[in-house]
C-alpha positions as CSV (number, residue, x, y, z in Angstrom):
1,M,0.2,-0.3,0.1
2,K,2.7,2.5,1.0
3,R,4.4,1.6,-2.3
4,L,1.2,2.5,-4.3
5,I,0.8,5.8,-2.5
6,L,4.3,6.7,-3.3
7,M,3.7,6.0,-7.2
8,I,0.2,7.8,-7.2
9,L,2.1,10.7,-5.7
10,F,4.9,10.8,-8.2
11,A,2.6,10.5,-10.9
12,T,1.1,13.6,-10.7
13,L,4.1,14.8,-13.0
14,P,4.5,13.3,-16.4
15,V,7.7,11.7,-16.6
16,T,9.7,10.2,-19.7
17,A,10.3,6.5,-19.2
18,Q,13.9,5.4,-18.7
19,I,14.5,1.8,-17.9
20,R,14.7,0.7,-21.6
21,T,17.2,-2.1,-21.6
22,E,18.3,-5.4,-19.2
23,F,21.3,-3.0,-18.4
24,D,19.2,-0.4,-17.2
25,R,17.1,-2.6,-15.1
26,K,19.9,-4.2,-13.4
27,M,21.4,-0.7,-12.5
28,A,17.9,0.2,-11.0
29,E,17.5,-2.6,-8.7
30,P,16.8,-1.7,-5.1
31,F,19.7,-1.5,-2.5
32,E,19.1,-1.3,1.1
33,P,20.2,2.2,2.3
34,F,23.0,2.6,4.7
35,E,25.2,5.1,6.4
36,I,28.6,5.8,5.0
37,I,30.2,8.0,7.4
38,D,29.0,11.1,9.5
39,N,26.4,12.5,7.7
40,I,26.6,10.9,4.4
41,Y,24.1,8.1,3.4
42,Y,23.9,6.0,0.5
43,V,20.0,5.9,-1.1
44,G,20.6,4.7,-4.5
45,T,20.0,1.8,-6.5
46,A,22.1,-1.2,-7.3
47,D,24.3,1.0,-9.4
48,A,22.7,4.5,-10.1
49,A,24.2,6.1,-7.0
50,V,22.3,8.7,-4.9
51,Y,23.5,10.3,-1.6
52,L,21.9,12.1,1.1
53,I,24.0,14.6,2.8
54,T,22.2,15.7,6.2
55,S,22.4,18.5,8.6
56,E,20.2,20.0,11.0
57,Q,18.8,22.9,9.1
58,G,18.0,20.5,6.2
59,H,19.6,18.0,3.8
60,I,21.3,17.9,0.5
61,L,20.2,14.9,-2.1
62,L,22.8,14.5,-4.9
63,D,21.7,12.7,-8.1
64,G,18.2,11.4,-9.0
65,A,19.1,8.0,-10.8
66,F,16.2,7.1,-13.0
67,A,12.7,8.2,-13.1
68,E,10.9,5.2,-12.4
69,T,13.1,4.8,-9.2
70,A,12.1,7.9,-7.4
71,P,9.7,5.9,-5.3
72,Q,12.5,3.8,-4.7
73,I,14.8,6.7,-3.4
74,E,12.2,7.8,-1.3
75,D,11.7,4.8,0.5
76,N,15.2,4.5,1.1
77,I,15.4,8.1,2.6
78,K,12.5,7.3,5.0
79,K,13.8,3.8,6.0
80,L,16.8,5.9,7.2
81,G,14.5,8.0,9.5
82,F,14.7,11.2,7.2
83,K,11.9,13.6,5.8
84,M,11.5,14.4,2.0
85,E,10.0,17.7,3.1
86,D,13.6,18.2,4.8
87,I,15.7,18.3,1.7
88,K,16.4,21.4,0.7
89,I,19.0,21.4,-2.1
90,L,19.3,19.0,-5.1
91,L,22.3,18.5,-6.9
92,N,23.6,16.7,-10.3
93,N,26.7,14.8,-11.2
94,H,25.7,14.7,-14.8
95,A,22.8,15.3,-16.9
96,H,22.4,11.6,-18.2
97,Y,19.1,10.1,-17.7
98,D,20.4,7.4,-15.1
99,H,21.6,10.3,-13.0
100,A,19.3,13.3,-13.9
101,G,16.0,11.2,-14.9
102,G,14.5,11.2,-11.4
103,L,15.4,14.8,-10.6
104,A,12.0,16.5,-11.9
105,L,10.2,14.0,-9.6
106,L,12.0,14.5,-6.7
107,K,12.1,18.3,-7.0
108,K,8.4,18.1,-7.0
109,R,8.1,16.0,-4.2
110,T,10.4,17.7,-1.9
111,G,10.2,21.4,-2.8
112,A,14.1,21.3,-2.9
113,K,15.9,24.0,-5.1
114,L,18.1,22.5,-7.9
115,Y,21.5,23.7,-8.2
116,A,23.6,23.3,-11.5
117,N,26.3,25.1,-13.5
118,R,25.7,26.8,-16.9
119,K,26.3,24.0,-19.1
120,Q,24.5,21.1,-16.8
121,A,21.5,23.6,-16.4
122,E,21.1,23.8,-20.2
123,Q,21.1,20.0,-20.7
124,L,18.5,19.6,-17.7
125,K,16.1,22.0,-19.2
126,R,16.5,20.1,-22.3
127,G,15.3,16.9,-20.8
128,G,18.9,15.2,-21.9
129,K,18.2,16.3,-25.8
130,Q,20.6,17.5,-28.1
131,D,23.5,15.9,-26.1
132,F,26.6,16.1,-28.0
133,A,26.9,12.4,-28.2
134,F,23.6,10.8,-28.3
135,G,21.2,13.5,-29.9
136,D,17.9,12.9,-28.4
137,E,18.2,9.2,-27.7
138,I,18.7,9.4,-23.9
139,A,16.0,12.0,-23.1
140,F,14.6,12.4,-19.7
141,T,12.0,14.7,-18.1
142,P,13.1,18.4,-18.5
143,V,13.9,19.8,-15.0
144,K,14.7,23.6,-14.2
145,P,17.5,24.5,-12.0
146,D,16.9,27.5,-9.6
147,R,20.4,28.5,-8.8
148,R,23.5,28.5,-10.8
149,I,27.1,27.4,-9.5
150,R,30.1,27.7,-10.6
151,D,33.8,26.2,-10.2
152,K,35.2,26.4,-6.6
153,D,31.7,27.9,-5.3
154,E,30.8,26.6,-2.0
155,I,27.4,25.2,-1.2
156,R,26.4,25.7,2.5
157,L,23.6,24.1,4.4
158,G,23.7,24.3,8.4
159,D,27.2,22.9,9.0
160,V,27.7,21.4,5.7
161,K,29.9,22.4,3.2
162,L,30.2,21.2,-0.5
163,V,32.9,22.7,-2.9
164,V,31.9,22.4,-6.5
165,N,34.3,21.3,-9.0
166,Y,33.7,21.5,-12.7
167,T,35.2,18.3,-14.2
168,P,33.7,18.3,-17.9
169,G,34.6,15.4,-20.5
170,H,31.9,13.1,-19.8
171,T,29.4,15.4,-20.3
172,K,30.0,19.4,-20.8
173,G,28.7,20.1,-17.5
174,S,30.1,17.2,-15.3
175,T,30.5,18.0,-11.8
176,T,32.4,16.7,-8.9
177,F,31.9,17.6,-5.2
178,K,34.0,17.7,-2.0
179,T,33.4,18.0,1.5
180,T,34.9,16.8,5.0
181,A,33.4,14.1,7.0
182,K,34.2,13.3,10.8
183,N,34.6,9.8,12.3
184,G,35.3,10.0,16.0
185,D,38.5,12.3,16.2
186,S,39.5,11.9,12.7
187,F,38.3,14.2,9.7
188,Y,38.4,12.5,5.9
189,Q,38.3,14.4,2.4
190,V,35.2,12.7,0.7
191,V,34.7,13.1,-3.3
192,F,31.6,12.3,-4.9
193,L,33.0,11.9,-8.2
194,S,31.2,12.4,-11.8
195,S,31.7,9.9,-14.3
196,L,35.2,9.9,-16.6
197,S,34.4,7.2,-19.2
198,V,34.8,8.1,-22.8
199,L,32.6,5.5,-23.9
200,D,32.5,5.6,-27.9
201,Y,33.2,9.6,-28.2
202,D,35.0,11.0,-31.0
203,L,37.7,12.7,-28.9
204,V,39.3,14.5,-32.1
205,S,36.8,16.0,-34.7
206,N,33.6,16.1,-32.4
207,P,31.9,19.1,-34.2
208,N,29.4,19.1,-31.1
209,Y,32.2,19.5,-28.4
210,R,35.4,20.7,-30.0
211,D,37.3,20.9,-26.7
212,I,36.5,17.6,-25.5
213,A,39.7,16.3,-25.3
214,N,41.2,19.1,-23.9
215,D,38.4,19.3,-21.2
216,F,39.4,15.5,-20.3
217,R,43.0,16.4,-19.8
218,A,42.0,19.3,-17.6
219,T,39.7,17.0,-15.5
220,F,42.1,14.2,-15.1
221,G,45.0,16.6,-14.3
222,F,43.1,18.3,-11.2
223,L,41.4,14.9,-9.9
224,R,45.0,13.6,-9.7
225,S,46.1,16.8,-7.6
226,L,43.4,15.9,-5.1
227,K,44.0,14.4,-1.6
228,V,40.9,11.9,-1.4
229,D,40.3,9.8,1.6
230,I,36.8,8.6,0.5
231,F,35.9,7.6,-2.7
232,L,32.4,8.0,-3.7
233,G,31.0,8.1,-7.5
234,S,28.0,8.6,-9.7
235,H,27.8,5.0,-10.2
236,A,28.2,2.3,-7.3
237,S,30.6,0.1,-9.3
238,F,33.0,2.5,-9.7
239,F,34.1,2.5,-5.9
240,K,32.9,-1.2,-5.2
241,M,30.0,0.1,-3.2
242,K,28.2,-3.3,-2.9
243,E,31.6,-5.2,-1.3
244,K,32.2,-2.2,0.9
245,A,28.8,-2.2,2.3
246,E,29.0,-5.5,2.9
247,A,32.2,-5.4,4.6
248,L,31.1,-2.5,6.7
249,K,28.4,-4.4,8.1
250,S,30.7,-7.3,8.9
251,A,33.1,-5.0,10.5
252,P,31.9,-1.8,11.6
253,G,34.7,-0.6,13.4
254,I,36.9,-0.7,10.2
255,N,35.2,1.8,7.5
256,P,36.4,0.1,3.9
257,F,34.9,3.6,2.3
258,V,38.5,5.1,3.5
259,D,39.9,4.1,0.3
260,P,42.6,6.7,-1.0
261,E,44.6,4.0,-3.0
262,G,41.1,3.3,-4.7
263,Y,40.7,6.8,-5.6
264,R,43.9,7.0,-7.3
265,S,43.8,3.9,-9.0
266,F,40.4,4.7,-10.6
267,I,41.7,8.1,-11.8
268,L,44.6,6.7,-13.3
269,R,42.9,3.7,-15.1
270,N,40.3,5.9,-16.4
271,E,43.1,8.7,-17.8
272,K,44.9,5.6,-19.4
273,T,41.9,4.4,-21.1
274,F,41.2,8.2,-22.5
275,L,44.7,8.7,-23.7
276,E,44.9,5.3,-25.3
277,K,41.9,6.0,-27.1
278,L,42.9,9.5,-28.3
279,A,46.3,8.2,-29.7
280,K,44.3,5.8,-31.9
281,Q,42.0,8.5,-33.0
282,Q,44.7,10.7,-33.8
283,A,46.6,8.2,-35.4
284,G,43.7,7.7,-38.1
285,P,40.6,5.6,-39.0
286,A,42.5,2.4,-39.8
287,K,44.5,2.7,-36.6
288,A,41.5,3.5,-34.6
289,K,39.8,0.5,-35.5
290,Q,42.7,-2.2,-34.8
């Protein structure tokens, strides 16, 4: 009955269907919410990551997963004892359907303000259409941001401070967020990383994104410079969320999400993939197909 009520509430806003493939369905499978550290909670699906960052003055919800998983996210938030109406700010790592598809519904449900940088805001307002790589193929329900954010801005809510970092490449508006978490007497640097994958992108002669290679280079250079203790990302698989959640449950005294080496390895691995693909494309069509 509770699930039905949530579906009825969300159904008041027309939405664009997102879960179209078996791969999408697996990403969207439910996952039990849990506390990662301090005031940071995982409330997403099996792979489309969504984070709740709490404060006494209200909460921040980072990413929206699929349109169809919005009720699941609400369920997860309520299971942890929090209220939807206490969410004051919505954020988005990047404007693809598996991260932004649920934002319109969640914005309506919470009344929260959506923050985004200029390029991200344009894509969110278009509902993912006119994407530089996918055109209109991965459209989602359009959602209008309420506040513009810029590189190095600080988002503050109560005692929470998130630093905005512009990390384009995967999309033109990809954004990474940083914060500090406390555990006992220790403080940890936390990063919420946007995607870094190059997919099947044209990195050399892309008329829809001429600066893509330079943007990727700058993004990797910046991310390598960061000191990161806790590595989180837009997909759970990026940081082995399932394995770490199980380890945390088995031995709560040791937090496996404190993983600076995992962060560095992920950055270097993705940078290597980018550079190899760029080199092949620069070498010409025959070489790129090898």
